[in-house]
C-alpha positions in Angstrom: -15.0 25.0 42.0 -15.0 27.6 39.5 -12.0 26.9 37.5 -12.3 29.4 35.0 -12.7 32.2 38.1 -9.3 30.8 39.2 -7.7 31.2 35.8 -7.6 27.4 34.4 -9.5 25.8 31.7 -10.4 22.1 32.0 -9.5 21.3 28.5 -9.5 17.3 28.5 -10.6 14.4 30.3 -9.2 10.8 30.3 -10.6 7.4 31.9 -6.7 6.1 32.1 -3.1 7.0 31.0 -3.3 5.6 27.7 -6.0 7.7 26.6 -4.4 10.8 28.5 -1.4 10.4 26.2 -3.5 10.6 23.2 -5.1 13.6 24.6 -2.1 15.0 25.9 -0.2 15.1 22.3 -3.5 16.8 20.6 -4.4 19.4 23.1 -0.8 20.2 25.0 -1.9 21.2 28.4 0.0 23.1 31.3 -0.7 20.9 34.0 -2.3 17.4 34.3 -3.9 16.0 37.3 -3.7 12.3 37.3 -5.3 9.5 39.7 -2.6 7.0 40.2 -4.8 3.7 40.1 -5.9 3.3 36.5 -6.5 0.5 34.2 -4.3 -0.2 31.1 -1.8 2.4 32.3 -1.3 3.8 35.8 -0.2 7.1 36.8 3.4 6.4 37.5 3.6 5.0 33.9 2.2 8.2 32.8 4.2 10.7 34.8 7.3 8.6 33.4 6.1 9.3 30.3 5.6 13.1 30.6 8.8 13.3 32.4 10.7 12.2 29.4 8.6 13.5 26.5 6.9 16.7 28.2 8.8 18.1 30.7 6.9 21.3 30.5 3.8 19.5 31.9 3.4 20.2 35.7 1.8 16.8 37.4 -0.2 16.6 40.4 -0.8 13.3 41.6 -4.0 11.9 43.3 -4.9 8.5 45.1 -7.2 6.8 47.4 -4.4 4.6 48.6 -1.7 5.8 51.1 0.6 3.8 49.3 4.7 4.5 50.1 5.6 3.0 46.8 2.9 5.1 44.8 4.1 8.1 46.5 8.0 7.5 45.8 7.6 6.6 42.4 5.3 9.5 41.5 7.6 12.1 43.0 10.8 10.4 41.4 9.2 10.4 38.0 8.3 14.1 38.2 5.2 14.5 39.9 5.1 18.2 41.7 3.1 17.3 44.6 0.9 14.2 45.7 -2.3 14.2 47.6 -4.7 11.4 49.2 -8.3 12.0 47.8 -10.1 11.8 51.2 -7.5 14.7 52.4 -8.4 16.8 49.3 -10.7 19.8 49.0 -11.0 22.8 47.1 -8.9 25.0 49.3 -6.0 22.5 49.0 -6.8 22.4 45.0 -6.7 26.0 44.5 -3.3 26.6 46.8 -1.5 24.0 44.6 -3.0 25.4 41.2 -1.5 28.7 42.2 1.6 27.2 43.1 2.2 25.5 40.0 0.8 28.5 37.7 3.4 30.6 39.3 6.3 28.1 37.9 4.4 28.1 34.7 4.7 31.9 34.6 8.4 32.1 35.9 9.6 30.3 32.6 12.3 32.3 30.9 12.5 32.4 27.2 15.9 30.4 27.5 13.5 27.6 29.3 11.3 27.8 26.4 14.1 27.0 24.2 15.1 24.4 26.1 11.7 22.8 26.8 12.6 19.3 25.0 14.0 16.9 27.3 17.8 16.2 27.5 17.1 12.6 26.0 15.5 14.3 23.1 18.3 16.8 22.5 20.7 13.8 22.5 18.7 11.7 20.2 18.6 14.7 17.7 22.2 15.2 18.1 22.8 11.4 17.4 20.9 11.3 14.4 22.7 14.2 13.1 26.0 12.3 13.8 24.4 9.3 11.6 23.3 11.6 8.6 27.2 13.4 8.6 25.5 16.7 9.0 26.6 17.4 12.8 29.6 19.7 11.8 33.4 20.0 12.2 35.5 18.4 14.5 35.5 21.4 17.2 31.6 21.8 16.6 30.9 18.1 17.3 33.4 18.2 20.4 31.4 21.4 21.8 28.1 19.6 21.2 28.9 16.3 23.0 30.4 18.5 26.3 27.2 20.3 26.2 24.9 17.0 26.1 27.3 14.8 28.4 28.0 12.7 25.5 32.2 13.1 26.0 32.1 9.5 26.6 31.5 8.3 23.1 34.2 10.7 21.7 37.2 8.0 22.6 35.3 5.3 21.1 32.3 3.3 20.8 30.7 0.1 19.3 27.6 0.7 17.3 25.0 -1.8 17.7 21.6 -2.1 16.0 18.3 -3.6 17.4 15.6 -4.8 15.4 12.5 -6.7 16.2 12.4 -10.0 14.2 8.7 -9.9 14.1 7.8 -6.9 12.0 4.2 -7.4 12.0 3.7 -4.8 14.7 3.9 -1.6 12.3 0.7 -3.1 10.5 -1.0 -4.7 13.5 -1.0 -2.0 15.7 -2.1 1.5 15.3 0.2 4.7 15.4 -0.1 5.2 19.2 0.1 1.9 20.0 3.0 1.2 18.0 4.9 4.2 19.2 4.2 3.1 22.7 5.2 -0.5 22.5 8.6 0.9 20.7 8.9 2.8 23.9 8.5 0.0 26.3 11.5 -1.8 23.9 13.7 1.3 24.4 13.2 1.3 28.1 13.9 -2.2 28.7 17.0 -1.8 26.7 18.2 0.8 28.6 17.3 -0.6 31.9 19.5 -3.7 30.6 22.5 -1.5 29.9 24.0 -1.6 33.0 27.2 -3.7 32.2 28.2 -1.2 29.9 27.7 2.2 31.8 26.8 5.4 29.6 25.4 3.6 26.8 23.0 5.6 24.9 19.9 4.4 23.5 17.9 6.2 20.8 15.2 5.2 18.3 15.7 5.4 15.1 13.2 5.8 12.2 10.1 3.3 13.2 11.5 0.1 13.6 15.0 0.1 14.7 16.8 1.0 18.0 20.5 2.4 18.1 23.1 1.8 20.9 26.2 3.9 21.3 28.5 1.7 23.7 31.4 3.6 25.2 34.4 2.1 25.5 35.9 2.9 28.9 39.0 1.5 30.8 38.5 -2.1 29.3 40.9 -3.8 26.7 39.0 -4.3 23.4 38.5 -8.0 23.6 37.1 -8.0 26.9 35.0 -4.8 26.3 33.5 -6.9 23.2 33.0 -10.0 25.6 31.0 -7.6 27.9 29.1 -5.9 25.1 28.0 -9.3 23.8 26.7 -10.3 27.3 24.8 -7.0 27.6 22.9 -7.8 24.3 22.3 -11.2 25.5 20.9 -9.8 28.6 18.8 -7.3 26.6 17.5 -10.3 24.3 16.5 -12.1 27.6 14.7 -9.3 29.2 12.7 -8.5 25.8 11.6 -12.0 25.4 10.9 -12.0 29.3 8.6 -8.9 29.5 7.2 -9.0 25.8 7.7 -12.4 24.3 9.5 -11.2 21.4 12.5 -12.0 19.9 15.1 -9.0 19.0 18.2 -9.3 16.9 21.6 -7.2 16.9 23.8 -5.8 14.4 27.3 -5.1 16.3 30.1 -3.0 14.7 33.8 -3.0 15.1 35.6 -0.3 17.1 34.6 3.1 16.0 37.4 5.2 17.3 36.7 8.7 15.3 33.1 9.8 15.7 32.5 11.1 12.7 33.0 8.2 11.0 29.6 7.2 12.7 27.6 6.9 9.8 30.1 4.7 8.3 29.9 2.3 10.9 25.9 2.3 11.0 25.6 1.5 7.5 27.7 -1.5 7.9 25.5 -2.9 10.9 22.3 -2.0 9.1 23.2 -3.9 6.0 24.3 -6.9 8.1 21.1 -6.9 10.0 19.1 -6.9 6.7 21.6 -9.6 5.4 20.6 -11.9 8.3 16.9 -11.4 8.6 17.0 -11.9 4.7 18.5 -15.3 5.4 15.7 -16.1 7.7 17.8 -16.1 11.1 15.9 -14.8 14.5 17.3 -13.8 17.9 20.7 -13.4 16.8 23.8 -11.1 17.3 25.6 -10.7 14.2 29.1 -8.9 14.4 30.8 -7.0 11.2 33.3 -8.7 9.6 35.8 -7.7 6.6 33.6 -10.1 4.5 30.7 -7.8 4.8 32.7 -5.5 2.4 33.7 -8.7 -0.1 30.3 -9.5 -1.9 30.1 -12.2 -4.2 28.3 -11.7 -7.9 25.5 -14.0 -7.9 24.8 -15.6 -11.5 23.0 -18.9 -13.2 25.7 -20.9 -14.4 24.7 -22.3 -17.9 25.1 -25.8 -16.6 22.8 -25.8 -13.9 20.3 -23.8 -16.3 20.9 -26.6 -18.8 20.1 -29.4 -15.9 16.8 -27.5 -15.2 15.8 -27.9 -18.6 16.8 -31.3 -18.9 15.0 -32.3 -15.6 11.7 -30.8 -16.6 11.8 -32.9 -20.1 13.0 -35.9 -18.1 16.2 -36.3 -19.8 17.9 -36.6 -16.4 17.5 -38.8 -13.4 18.0 -35.5 -11.5 15.1 -33.8 -9.8 14.1 -30.3 -10.8 13.3 -29.3 -7.1 16.4 -30.6 -6.1 18.3 -28.6 -8.7 16.4 -25.3 -7.5 16.8 -26.0 -3.5 20.8 -26.8 -3.8 21.2 -23.3 -6.0 19.1 -21.5 -3.2 21.1 -23.3 -0.4 24.4 -22.2 -1.9 22.7 -18.3 -2.1 21.9 -18.8 1.7 25.5 -20.2 2.5 27.3 -17.5 0.7 25.5 -14.9 2.3 24.1 -13.4 -0.9 21.6 -10.3 -0.4 18.4 -9.7 -2.1 19.5 -7.3 -4.7 22.7 -9.8 -5.2 20.5 -12.2 -6.6 17.8 -10.3 -8.6 19.3 -11.3 -12.1 19.1 -15.1 -11.0 15.7 -14.6 -9.9 14.2 -13.2 -13.1 16.4 -16.0 -15.1 14.4 -18.4 -13.1 11.1 -17.0 -13.8 12.0 -16.9 -17.7 12.6 -20.6 -17.6 9.6 -21.5 -16.1 7.7 -19.0 -18.5 9.4 -20.3 -21.5 8.8 -24.0 -20.6 5.0 -23.4 -19.8 4.6 -21.2 -23.3 6.4 -24.3 -25.3 4.0 -26.8 -23.5 0.9 -24.6 -23.7 0.4 -24.5 -20.0 -1.7 -21.9 -18.6 0.2 -19.4 -16.1 -2.8 -19.8 -13.2 -1.8 -23.7 -12.8 1.8 -22.8 -11.9 1.8 -19.3 -10.4 -2.0 -18.7 -9.1 -1.8 -15.2 -10.6 -2.6 -14.4 -14.1 -0.1 -11.9 -15.3 3.2 -12.8 -13.4 5.6 -9.8 -12.7 9.1 -9.7 -10.8 7.2 -7.5 -8.3 5.8 -10.5 -7.0 9.4 -11.1 -4.9 8.8 -7.8 -3.1 6.1 -9.5 -0.8 8.7 -12.2 0.4 11.0 -11.0 3.5 13.5 -13.5 3.7 16.0 -15.9 1.4 14.2 -19.2 2.8 10.9 -17.6 1.8 11.8 -17.1 -1.6 13.4 -20.4 -1.7 10.0 -22.3 -0.9 8.2 -20.4 -3.6 10.8 -21.0 -6.2 10.8 -24.9 -5.4 6.9 -24.9 -5.1 6.8 -23.1 -8.8 8.8 -25.8 -10.2 7.6 -28.7 -8.5 4.0 -27.8 -9.9 5.6 -27.1 -13.4 7.3 -30.5 -13.2 4.0 -32.1 -12.3 2.2 -30.7 -15.0 4.5 -31.9 -17.6 4.4 -35.5 -16.4 0.6 -35.1 -16.2 0.5 -33.9 -19.8 2.9 -36.9 -20.9 0.5 -39.3 -19.1 -2.8 -37.8 -20.8 -0.8 -37.7 -24.0 -1.1 -41.6 -24.2 -5.0 -41.5 -23.3 -7.9 -42.3 -25.5 -9.2 -38.9 -27.0 -12.5 -39.0 -25.0 -10.5 -39.4 -21.6 -8.5 -36.4 -22.5 -11.6 -34.3 -23.5 -13.3 -35.4 -20.4 -10.2 -34.4 -18.2 -10.3 -31.2 -20.1 -14.2 -30.7 -19.4 -13.5 -31.4 -15.4 -10.4 -28.7 -15.2 -12.9 -26.4 -16.9 -16.3 -26.6 -15.0 -15.4 -28.4 -11.8 -17.0 -25.6 -10.0 -20.2 -26.5 -11.5 -22.5 -28.8 -10.7 -21.5 -31.6 -13.0 -22.0 -35.3 -13.1 -21.0 -38.3 -15.3 -24.0 -38.3 -17.2 -23.1 -34.5 -18.0 -19.6 -35.2 -18.9 -21.1 -38.0 -21.1 -23.5 -36.0 -22.8 -20.9 -33.1 -23.4 -18.8 -35.7 -25.1 -21.8 -37.4 -27.1 -21.0 -40.9 -25.7 -22.3 -43.6 -23.8 -22.2 -42.8 -20.1 -21.2 -46.4 -19.4 -18.8 -46.8 -22.0 -17.1 -43.3 -21.1 -16.9 -44.8 -17.2 -15.1 -48.0 -18.4 -12.6 -46.3 -20.7 -11.8 -43.5 -18.3 -10.8 -46.0 -15.5 -9.0 -48.3 -17.9 -6.6 -45.2 -18.9 -6.4 -43.5 -15.6 -6.9 -46.0 -12.9 -9.7 -44.1 -11.1 -13.2 -43.7 -11.8 -14.5 -40.4 -13.3 -16.0 -38.8 -9.9 -13.2 -39.5 -8.0 -10.9 -37.6 -10.4 -13.4 -34.7 -10.6 -12.9 -34.6 -6.6 -9.3 -34.8 -6.9 -9.4 -31.8 -9.2 -11.9 -30.1 -7.0 -9.7 -30.8 -3.7 -6.8 -29.2 -5.5 -8.5 -26.3 -6.2 -9.4 -25.9 -2.8 -5.9 -26.3 -1.5 -4.9 -23.6 -3.7 -7.5 -21.2 -2.4 -6.7 -21.9 1.1 -2.9 -20.9 0.2 -4.1 -17.6 -1.1 -6.3 -16.9 1.9 -8.9 -14.7 0.0 -11.9 -17.0 0.6 -13.3 -18.0 4.0 -13.5 -21.9 4.7 -16.8 -22.2 4.8 -17.0 -20.4 1.4 -14.4 -22.8 -0.2 -16.3 -25.8 -0.6 -19.3 -24.2 -2.5 -16.7 -22.1 -4.9 -15.0 -25.5 -6.1 -18.4 -27.3 -6.8 -18.9 -29.6 -3.4 -22.4 -28.5 -2.3 -22.2 -29.8 1.6 -19.2 -28.6 3.6 -19.1 -31.9 5.8 -18.7 -33.4 2.6 -15.8 -31.4 1.7 -14.6 -31.8 5.2 -14.3 -35.5 4.9 -12.8 -35.6 1.3 -10.3 -32.9 2.2 -9.1 -35.0 5.3 -9.2 -38.3 3.2 -7.1 -36.7 0.3 -4.6 -34.6 2.6 -4.5 -36.5 5.7 -5.4 -33.5 7.8 -8.7 -31.0 8.1 -9.1 -28.0 5.9 -8.5 -25.7 9.2 -5.3 -27.6 10.1 -4.0 -27.2 6.5 -4.7 -23.4 6.7 -2.7 -23.4 10.2 0.1 -25.1 8.4 0.5 -22.7 5.5 0.3 -19.7 8.3 3.0 -21.0 10.2 4.9 -21.6 7.2 4.6 -17.8 6.0 
């Protein structure tokens, strides 16, 4: 068929619905001819996408299968015609294309102005409501009637949904992530039957907003109904996508012009609950959200930390830090509420290291410590674990320092040499030569002071350095052994398992599971 003579140009081809959407967003076609049975995304899904986001595109569906479900679904989703491939010829193609062309040419200027789908217009207006820029009361009422949104005018509950797993924004490319969020939106909308008239719109890149209209129920019964609906939504998202989703829920918003206030409260609640490490929750706004407590580091607690690090008390410093963070979690502090306390704790650790001439790398695993390191943590439990590990390392180093101070000078010098040169191929002979002492004498002296022979001590240093590298995740496992001075990976594997009770790979999985 000579397409150009018929007045048409083929501007793109695709092997499946996924590729078709990518091309459609780029080239903006007037007509799409699609197969129905395709890998990745089939014709029905493609037609549904076009029906919602590109109603101006005319769709012709083709299939080799005389399948009633395909016929029904494709026509229902917006295809203008459906034809079987074995009955399709040039004359039929020309006839259908001319028919579609006439529809395209008959569009009026008014139709061009309303080419966006009704759902898109609703979403845009709801975004205006959220921003407080939708106009005065009369303008808002008029627009609500025009978009068939009157059911939210008498009062709504505002619910905001977020995925607990936020890694998708980084793991998927923009198109894949958009389709993923579109799938979530579809599941939420399909699951809203318990509260008819619920409007689901996408907010930004990671949130779904639901305006749930109150209609003919007592408020208490309506709240129960909403919770049942949100629970069903959680179940369906888990069932179809194997993901956990959480909701923040407002009280009754009787005046739609106050929607921004209710949305802000719900957003703040979501952030707080996720910050506390909660998952798959349905949290409701209460008056407590408005009454934040002021977080501060009590002078008594600060003194207890110093006393514990200097072993002037039987209280363990890690327990003190853990209890402090447990109080933060229990009392519902937000990240910004405890920033000053976090900075004060870092100052305590830094001061103790400086007073005892301890290198920063041994405690923080970074050369230059900055408060910005806290930005890498998403939840309060993560921050708690990091601070507990910092003070545990600091306490261990201080204990080691006090023990080492009682050692013979040659033992101390040997330990210092091993800490500085563990990555090199060194032996007892090398260390004795460096210290200018007899090898046998050094071996006996070191064992007498430390209780272990010098090579076992060196291997312990190397294994601790290796574990630190695994925690950082910057070097592959098969390269770590050599970087800490152990030449054979099999030997490293055996030493690591004997020392930590698990293999390097299991240790890495354990670390990743805790992040």
